[in-house]
C-alpha positions in Angstrom: 65.3 124.5 78.3 63.2 126.5 75.9 61.6 124.9 72.9 63.8 126.6 70.4 66.9 125.2 71.9 65.4 121.7 72.1 64.6 122.0 68.4 68.2 122.8 67.7 69.3 119.7 69.6 66.7 117.5 67.8 68.1 118.9 64.5 71.4 117.7 65.7 70.0 114.2 65.9 68.7 114.4 62.4 71.9 115.9 61.0 74.2 113.4 62.6 72.1 110.3 62.2 70.8 108.0 64.8 74.1 108.0 66.7 75.6 105.4 64.5 78.2 108.0 63.7 77.4 111.0 65.8 75.9 112.5 68.8 74.4 115.8 70.1 75.2 118.2 72.8 77.4 121.0 74.0 80.9 121.3 75.3 83.9 123.1 76.6 85.9 125.6 74.6 88.6 123.9 72.5 90.9 126.8 72.0 91.6 127.5 75.7 91.1 124.3 77.6 93.2 125.5 80.6 90.5 127.7 82.1 88.4 126.4 84.9 84.8 126.7 84.1 82.3 128.3 86.4 79.6 125.9 87.6 77.0 128.7 87.7 77.2 129.8 84.1 74.3 128.7 82.0 74.7 127.4 78.4 74.5 130.0 75.7 71.7 129.4 73.1 74.0 128.8 70.2 74.0 126.4 67.3 75.6 123.1 68.4 79.1 122.8 67.1 80.2 119.6 65.5 83.6 118.8 66.9 84.0 115.3 65.5 81.5 112.6 64.5 81.3 111.7 68.1 81.4 115.1 69.9 79.2 118.2 69.7 79.5 121.3 71.9 76.9 123.5 73.3 77.9 126.1 75.8 79.3 124.4 78.9 78.1 121.0 78.1 79.8 118.2 76.2 78.0 115.2 74.8 79.9 112.2 73.6 78.5 109.3 71.6 80.6 106.2 72.5 78.7 104.0 70.1 76.9 102.1 72.8 76.0 105.0 75.1 75.6 108.8 75.2 77.7 110.5 77.9 76.6 114.0 78.8 78.8 116.1 81.1 78.5 119.7 82.3 78.1 122.0 85.3 75.2 121.4 87.5 72.2 123.3 86.1 73.7 123.6 82.7 72.9 120.2 81.3 70.5 120.1 78.3 67.4 118.0 78.1 68.4 115.7 75.3 66.1 113.5 73.2 68.0 110.2 72.6 67.0 107.5 70.2 65.8 104.3 71.9 68.4 101.7 72.8 71.0 104.1 73.9 72.1 104.3 77.5 72.4 107.9 78.7 75.0 108.7 81.4 74.7 112.2 82.7 77.6 113.7 84.8 77.0 117.0 86.5 79.4 118.8 88.9 80.1 121.8 91.0 83.7 123.0 91.0 85.5 123.6 94.2 87.3 126.7 93.0 88.8 127.5 96.4 90.8 124.2 96.5 91.5 124.0 92.7 95.2 124.8 92.5 96.2 126.9 89.5 98.1 125.0 86.8 101.1 127.4 87.1 101.5 126.5 90.8 101.3 122.8 90.0 104.1 123.4 87.5 106.2 125.2 90.1 105.7 122.3 92.6 106.8 119.7 90.0 103.5 117.8 89.8 103.5 116.9 86.2 102.5 113.3 85.7 101.4 113.4 89.3 98.7 115.7 90.6 98.1 116.8 87.0 98.7 115.2 83.6 102.1 115.6 81.9 100.8 118.2 79.4 99.4 120.4 82.2 96.2 120.3 80.3 93.0 121.3 82.1 89.5 120.9 80.9 86.8 120.9 83.5 84.4 118.5 81.7 87.2 116.0 81.1 88.2 116.3 84.8 84.6 115.6 85.9 84.5 112.5 83.8 87.8 111.2 85.3 86.4 111.7 88.8 83.0 110.1 87.8 84.9 107.0 86.5 86.8 106.8 89.8 83.7 107.0 91.9 81.5 104.7 89.8 81.5 101.1 90.9 79.4 99.6 88.1 82.0 98.2 85.5 79.6 98.7 82.6 79.1 102.4 83.4 82.8 102.9 84.1 83.6 101.4 80.6 81.3 103.9 78.9 82.9 106.8 80.7 86.3 105.5 79.8 85.3 105.4 76.1 84.1 109.0 76.3 87.5 110.0 77.8 89.4 108.0 75.2 87.4 109.9 72.5 88.0 113.3 74.1 91.6 112.6 74.7 92.0 111.7 71.1 90.4 115.0 70.1 92.1 117.3 72.5 95.4 115.5 72.0 97.5 116.9 74.9 99.7 113.8 74.2 100.2 112.2 70.8 100.1 108.5 71.1 102.9 107.1 68.8 101.9 103.6 69.5 101.5 100.7 71.9 104.6 98.7 72.6 105.3 95.1 71.9 107.5 93.4 74.4 111.2 93.2 73.6 113.1 90.8 75.8 116.7 89.9 75.0 118.5 87.4 77.3 120.6 84.3 77.4 118.9 80.9 77.4 120.6 79.9 80.6 118.2 82.2 82.5 115.2 80.2 83.7 111.8 80.9 85.2 111.1 84.2 83.5 107.6 85.6 83.7 105.8 88.7 82.8 103.5 91.1 84.7 102.2 94.3 83.2 103.0 96.5 86.2 105.6 94.8 88.3 109.1 93.6 87.2 110.2 90.1 87.9 111.5 89.1 91.3 115.1 88.0 90.7 115.2 85.6 93.6 112.4 83.7 91.8 114.5 83.4 88.6 117.4 81.0 88.3 120.2 79.9 85.9 121.5 76.8 84.4 124.3 75.5 86.6 126.5 75.2 83.5 126.2 78.9 82.6 129.6 80.5 82.0 131.4 82.6 84.6 132.5 86.0 83.3 134.2 89.0 85.0 131.8 91.9 85.2 134.5 94.6 85.4 133.0 95.8 88.7 135.3 95.1 91.6 135.7 91.3 92.1 132.2 90.5 91.0 131.7 87.8 88.4 128.6 86.9 86.4 128.1 83.4 87.6 124.9 81.2 87.9 124.1 82.8 91.3 124.4 86.4 90.0 121.9 88.1 87.7 123.6 90.8 85.6 121.5 93.4 83.8 123.0 95.8 81.3 120.7 98.9 81.2 120.5 102.7 80.8 119.6 105.6 83.1 119.6 105.9 86.8 116.8 105.6 89.4 115.1 108.9 90.2 115.7 108.1 93.9 116.4 105.3 96.3 113.5 106.7 98.4 110.3 104.8 97.5 108.3 107.9 98.3 110.3 109.9 95.8 110.6 107.6 92.8 108.0 107.6 90.0 109.7 105.7 87.1 110.3 102.1 86.2 114.0 101.8 87.3 113.2 103.1 90.9 110.2 100.9 91.1 112.2 97.9 90.0 114.8 98.4 92.7 112.1 98.7 95.3 110.3 95.6 94.1 113.5 93.8 94.9 114.4 95.4 98.2 111.0 96.2 99.6 107.6 94.7 100.5 104.1 96.2 100.1 101.0 95.3 101.9 99.8 93.1 99.0 101.5 92.0 95.8 100.9 90.1 92.6 102.4 86.6 92.6 104.5 86.4 89.4 102.2 86.8 86.4 98.9 86.9 88.3 96.7 89.9 87.4 93.2 89.0 88.6 93.9 89.0 92.4 96.5 90.3 94.7 98.3 88.1 97.2 99.3 88.7 100.9 102.7 90.3 101.4 103.2 92.3 104.6 99.5 92.1 105.1 98.3 88.6 105.9 94.6 89.3 105.8 92.3 92.3 105.0 88.6 93.3 105.1 86.5 96.4 104.4 83.3 98.0 105.4 80.2 97.7 103.2 80.7 101.0 101.3 84.4 100.3 100.8 85.7 103.5 102.5 87.5 101.7 105.4 90.0 98.9 104.9 91.8 97.0 107.6 95.0 95.1 107.0 96.5 92.7 109.5 100.2 93.1 109.5 102.6 90.1 109.3 104.6 89.5 112.5 108.3 88.9 112.6 109.2 91.1 109.7 112.5 93.1 109.9 113.9 95.9 107.8 117.6 95.5 107.3 120.0 98.4 107.4 123.1 97.3 105.6 124.9 100.6 106.1 125.0 100.0 109.9 124.3 96.2 110.0 121.2 96.7 112.0 117.6 95.5 111.8 114.3 97.2 112.7 111.0 95.3 113.5 108.1 96.3 111.3 104.5 96.8 112.7 101.3 98.7 111.9 102.7 102.0 113.0 105.4 101.7 110.3 102.7 101.1 107.8 100.7 104.1 108.8 103.9 106.2 108.8 104.9 105.0 105.3 101.5 106.0 103.8 101.4 109.3 105.6 105.0 110.1 104.6 104.3 109.6 100.9 101.6 112.2 101.1 103.7 114.5 103.3 106.7 114.7 101.0 104.4 115.6 98.1 106.4 114.2 95.2 104.4 113.6 92.0 104.0 109.9 92.8 102.0 110.9 95.9 98.9 111.6 93.8 97.8 108.0 94.2 97.8 108.5 97.9 96.3 112.0 98.2 93.6 111.2 95.6 92.4 107.9 96.9 93.4 107.8 100.6 92.9 109.9 103.7 96.2 109.4 105.4 95.5 111.7 108.3 92.8 109.4 109.5 94.5 106.1 108.5 95.8 104.7 111.8 97.5 101.8 113.5 95.4 99.6 115.8 96.4 96.8 118.1 94.9 93.3 117.6 92.7 93.7 120.6 91.4 97.0 119.4 90.6 95.6 116.0 89.0 92.4 117.5 86.7 94.5 119.7 85.8 96.7 116.7 84.9 93.6 114.7 82.5 92.3 117.3 80.3 95.4 116.9 81.1 96.2 113.3 81.4 93.1 111.1 83.5 93.6 107.9 83.6 92.0 104.5 86.5 89.8 103.5 87.1 88.8 99.9 89.8 86.3 98.9 90.2 83.6 96.3 86.8 84.2 94.8 85.0 83.9 98.2 83.3 86.5 100.3 82.6 86.3 104.0 81.3 88.6 106.7 83.8 88.4 109.6 83.2 89.2 113.2 86.5 88.5 114.9 90.2 88.6 114.1 90.4 84.9 114.5 87.7 84.4 111.9 89.4 86.8 109.5 92.8 85.1 109.8 91.2 81.7 109.3 89.4 82.9 106.2 92.9 83.8 104.7 94.4 80.6 106.0 97.0 82.4 108.2 98.1 81.2 111.6 101.4 82.9 112.2 102.4 86.0 114.3 100.9 89.4 113.6 102.1 93.0 114.3 99.0 95.1 114.6 96.4 96.3 112.2 96.5 99.2 109.7 93.2 101.0 109.1 93.2 102.7 105.7 90.5 105.3 105.2 89.3 106.3 101.7 87.4 109.5 101.0 85.4 107.6 98.4 85.3 104.0 97.5 87.7 103.1 94.7 87.5 99.8 92.8 91.3 99.6 92.2 92.6 100.4 95.7 94.2 97.0 96.2 96.0 97.4 92.9 97.6 100.6 94.0 98.7 99.0 97.3 100.8 96.6 95.3 102.9 99.4 93.8 106.5 99.5 95.0 106.4 103.2 96.0 104.3 102.0 98.9 106.9 99.6 100.2 106.9 99.8 104.0 109.8 101.6 105.5 111.0 101.6 109.2 109.9 104.7 111.0 112.7 104.2 113.6 115.4 104.2 111.0 114.1 107.4 109.4 113.6 109.4 112.5 116.5 108.1 114.6 116.7 109.6 118.1 113.4 111.4 117.5 111.6 108.1 117.0 110.3 107.5 120.5 109.0 111.0 120.9 107.3 110.9 117.5 105.7 107.6 118.5 104.3 109.1 121.7 103.2 112.3 120.0 101.2 110.3 117.5 99.7 108.1 120.3 101.4 105.2 118.7 100.0 105.7 115.2 96.5 107.0 116.3 97.2 110.6 115.2 99.4 110.6 112.1 99.2 114.4 111.9 101.6 114.6 114.8 104.4 113.5 112.5 104.3 116.8 110.7 106.9 118.0 113.2 109.3 115.3 112.1 108.9 115.2 108.4 109.1 118.2 106.1 107.5 118.7 102.7 109.7 118.4 99.6 113.1 117.2 98.7 115.0 118.9 101.7 113.3 116.6 104.2 116.0 114.8 106.3 114.1 111.4 106.0 114.1 111.8 102.3 117.8 112.7 102.1 118.6 109.7 104.3 116.6 107.2 102.2 117.6 108.8 98.9 121.3 107.8 99.7 121.0 104.9 102.1 117.8 102.9 101.4 116.6 100.4 103.9 113.8 97.8 103.2 112.3 94.5 104.1 112.5 92.7 100.7 114.5 89.7 99.4 117.5 91.9 98.5 119.2 94.9 99.9 121.4 97.6 98.3 125.0 96.6 99.1 126.9 99.0 96.9 126.4 101.5 94.1 128.2 104.2 92.1 125.9 106.7 90.4 125.5 106.2 86.7 127.8 103.2 86.8 126.4 100.3 88.7 124.1 99.0 91.5 124.8 95.8 93.5 122.0 94.1 95.3 122.6 91.2 97.7 120.2 88.6 99.1 118.7 89.7 102.4 119.4 87.2 105.2 116.7 88.9 107.3 114.0 88.6 104.6 110.9 87.2 106.2 110.5 84.6 103.5 114.2 83.9 103.0 115.3 80.5 101.6 118.6 78.8 101.7 118.8 78.6 97.9 117.2 81.6 96.2 117.3 81.7 92.5 119.9 84.4 92.6 122.0 85.6 95.6 123.1 88.8 93.9 121.8 91.3 91.3 124.1 93.7 89.4 122.9 96.5 87.2 125.6 97.7 84.8 124.7 101.2 83.6 125.8 102.1 80.1 124.0 104.5 77.8 125.9 103.3 74.8 123.8 100.7 72.9 126.8 99.2 71.2 128.5 98.7 74.5 125.4 97.0 75.9 125.3 94.6 72.9 129.0 93.8 73.7 128.1 93.2 77.4 125.4 90.8 76.4 127.1 88.9 73.6 130.2 88.2 75.8 128.1 86.8 78.6 129.1 89.7 80.9 125.4 90.4 81.2 122.5 87.8 81.4 120.0 90.3 80.0 120.3 93.7 78.4 118.3 96.7 77.2 118.8 96.4 73.5 117.2 98.9 71.2 115.1 97.5 68.4 117.5 98.6 65.7 120.2 96.4 67.3 118.2 93.2 67.4 120.0 91.7 64.5 123.3 92.2 66.3 122.3 89.7 69.0 120.1 87.3 67.1 121.7 83.9 66.6 124.6 84.6 69.0 125.6 81.4 70.9 127.9 80.5 73.7 128.5 76.8 74.0 125.1 75.2 74.3 123.4 78.4 75.0 121.9 81.1 72.8 120.5 84.6 73.0 116.7 84.7 73.1 114.8 87.5 71.5 111.1 87.7 72.5 108.7 90.1 70.7 105.3 88.3 70.8 103.4 90.1 73.5 101.5 93.3 73.0 102.0 95.2 76.3 99.7 97.7 77.9 102.5 100.3 77.5 102.1 103.5 75.4 104.8 105.5 73.8 103.9 109.1 73.2 105.0 112.7 72.9 103.8 115.4 75.3 102.9 119.0 74.5 103.2 121.7 77.1 99.7 123.0 76.7 100.6 126.0 78.9 102.9 127.4 76.2 102.1 128.8 72.8 101.3 127.5 70.3 100.5 124.2 72.1 97.6 125.8 74.0 95.7 125.8 70.7 93.9 122.4 70.0 94.1 122.9 66.3 97.9 123.3 66.5 98.2 120.1 68.5 96.0 118.3 66.0 98.1 119.7 63.1 101.3 118.5 64.7 99.7 115.1 65.3 99.1 114.9 61.6 102.8 115.8 61.0 104.3 112.7 62.5 105.6 109.8 60.3 104.0 107.1 62.4 104.7 104.2 60.0 108.3 105.2 59.6 108.7 105.4 63.4 107.1 102.0 63.9 109.1 100.2 61.1 112.4 101.9 61.1 112.9 103.0 64.8 110.9 100.3 66.6 111.5 97.5 64.1 107.7 96.8 63.8 107.3 96.5 67.6 105.0 99.6 67.9 101.3 99.1 67.1 99.1 102.0 66.4 96.9 103.4 69.1 95.0 106.8 69.0 94.2 107.6 72.6 95.0 107.2 76.3 93.9 103.5 76.8 95.8 100.5 75.5 94.2 97.6 73.7 92.2 95.7 74.9 91.5 97.4 78.2 88.0 98.7 79.0 87.4 102.0 77.2 89.6 101.4 74.2 87.5 102.2 71.1 88.0 103.1 67.5 84.5 104.5 67.3 84.2 108.2 66.6 87.9 109.0 66.9 90.4 110.8 64.7 92.9 108.3 63.3 95.9 110.6 62.9 98.0 109.7 59.9 101.0 111.3 58.3 99.3 114.1 56.3 101.3 117.3 55.8 98.5 118.9 53.8 96.0 118.4 56.6 98.6 119.7 59.1 99.0 122.9 57.1 95.3 123.3 56.8 94.8 123.1 60.6 97.7 125.5 61.2 96.0 128.0 58.9 92.7 127.5 60.7 94.5 128.0 64.0 95.6 131.4 62.7 99.3 131.1 63.6 102.5 131.7 61.7 104.8 128.7 62.4 107.9 130.7 61.5 107.5 132.7 64.6 107.8 129.8 66.9 110.8 127.9 68.2 110.2 124.3 69.4 112.7 122.3 71.5 112.2 118.5 71.4 113.8 116.7 74.3 114.5 113.1 75.2 116.4 111.2 77.8 120.1 110.6 76.9 121.1 107.0 76.1 117.7 106.2 74.6 118.7 105.9 70.9 115.1 105.1 69.8 113.7 108.3 71.3 116.5 110.3 69.8 115.6 108.9 66.3 111.9 109.6 66.9 112.6 113.2 67.8 115.0 113.7 64.9 112.3 112.4 62.5 109.7 114.8 64.0 112.2 117.6 63.8 112.6 117.2 60.1 108.9 117.2 59.4 107.9 120.0 61.7 110.7 122.1 60.3 109.0 121.7 56.9 105.9 123.3 58.4 108.0 126.4 59.2 108.7 125.9 62.9 112.3 126.4 64.2 112.9 123.0 65.7 115.9 121.8 67.8 116.5 118.5 69.6 118.2 118.1 73.0 118.8 115.3 75.5 119.2 115.2 79.3 120.2 112.6 81.8 117.2 110.7 83.2 116.9 112.4 86.7 117.4 115.8 85.1 114.9 114.9 82.4 112.3 114.0 84.9 112.9 117.2 86.9 112.3 119.3 83.8 109.2 117.5 82.6 107.6 117.4 86.1 107.9 121.2 86.3 106.7 122.0 82.8 110.2 123.1 81.7 109.7 121.8 78.2 108.0 122.4 74.8 107.6 118.8 73.7 109.1 115.6 75.2 108.8 111.8 74.6 108.2 109.2 77.2 106.5 105.8 77.7 103.8 104.9 80.2 103.9 101.6 82.1 100.7 101.4 84.1 101.0 102.0 87.9 98.1 99.6 88.5 95.7 97.5 86.4 92.7 99.8 85.8 91.8 101.9 82.8 91.7 104.9 85.2 95.5 104.6 85.4 95.7 105.7 81.8 92.9 108.2 81.4 93.6 109.8 84.8 97.4 110.4 84.4 97.0 111.3 80.7 94.0 113.7 81.1 93.2 114.8 84.6 93.8 118.5 85.1 93.6 118.5 88.9 90.2 120.3 89.1 88.7 119.8 92.5 84.9 119.4 92.9 82.4 120.0 95.6 80.2 117.4 94.0 80.1 115.0 91.0 76.8 113.4 90.2 76.1 110.4 87.9 72.7 109.6 86.6 72.0 106.7 84.2 68.9 106.2 82.1 68.0 104.1 79.1 
């Protein structure tokens, strides 16, 4: 760097203070963030541009002051030499883009990868993407936190999604339901809940089913995206599979610090965390209620399950394709694994203890397991990832029986893959996309290993789950022997279902809380819980590939044209707390330092639209929401009224949930509203899905200095 440029940067230090409220550096273009940046281009020698108090831009380099560190990100060879006041940790991230393997955003839209391979706004900024990858590959939690802060600040500035707020929990249910618990990513297991034996018995209106103490009835809205775990990426589908499936590991009730064994009874990894070995529980059967048949589960089924998720390529597959190498993740026999351990000791960690294990027997003893086993699944990671076990607890990775899905092709597919040693051989038996026969089968007739099975359903009307007699951990007296979902998109009807005792629990919108408060039935009453601040964000999404949302100033203007307080108080009854970026309180990376605290400010919105150089009257904006969600309907109506005042031609439309997901995943929208329940407990599961633009890199380097 020449002396003149360094002087400019040092002036930046003087102008913006000692980083108490500012930083220095360069950055990416803000008007067209969708263009992949060339790693070979050098920064232009221009005056640093103050973007916010925490961000300055210079050519291709972005420097973010997080308050406790300075994060510098840019292409390799383009990073500036920056003089930083003492006491500030400097984190430099440089990269080289893999342009050949970076899929164009338009193609990702065609493939329906929104909220999967790419963020829901189809926003691409190469520096932001590099920071996301850096956070994923970094193992030091302190460094990761600083990178997360930088991403929070950048997400707040670029605003591809406007965070309306962070949700407080709203639970409405009868007091006869006992044993309820809360987990931030997984629903409750309904065989672990129970009811007072004196709970009333009420006809459900579905066949001969009654809501009795052995039956858990849920009045809700929507419909699962699919009964195929590899093809569902929303809360309803995941809830179903948490009841009817099993993953390798799980969280026991409200535990969040450590996963527990499920279909894996023990596990260990190599020193760099790129190979994980899971010993599979023996004696597990998948139950096929459609033909009253069972299928034994082993390590080959596990390898097939993981490989199939990647092969189908639905948006949920990003967690597999990003963090796992399924083509080299294979099934081993116990003998093969034991021989490997003798020459390659592995590290086992469980219950706060760590041990180097050199035999299968030693590993099983470490986990305290002495039952049957069904092989070992070797999971290969392209890079170590701190949150890999968290992902493995997600219901979309529920293990499915390969024999059921492949039918009469099963034996040949088994041989072709050398019994799980060569997963690539399965490409002959499983197609990409929704037309794959295994997907069509599981989509209509799901088969799993969990505590319940799907007994009956009528789309958009009801789903009936029955207790699985073949469940590996079955008991004679489960908390519930049956679960019934009654689907009704009318909020008034759901209130009626709850207050009459037809349902034990119901999805009640916040504006209907007063309709159920104080309702009693004998010695029982309806309980309304609102105390817990959840790590769930409610937000609207801009399609940054469409005008005028490809202009950052327009997005910021519209962020200022949202009546946040009115939405929180009137629509959400005070159960929506302000948040300004893609990480919830109090997770690592959440910060209020150096951010824009968007408030309802029409004058500011008009000013930014003028700076953006657009004429609002020339644009039509369609706001969409999922039908049956009265809160989202009200939010979009409020926004419609305000944005219309700015001159935009604004309409509001609704779609049934599966249709809604299909449109949003393919970028067939202007603006939509949605909520984000984390897939797994790591800040990356907010900044990644909210900001990552699917840029591929040949290398991402991290250097830290004080």
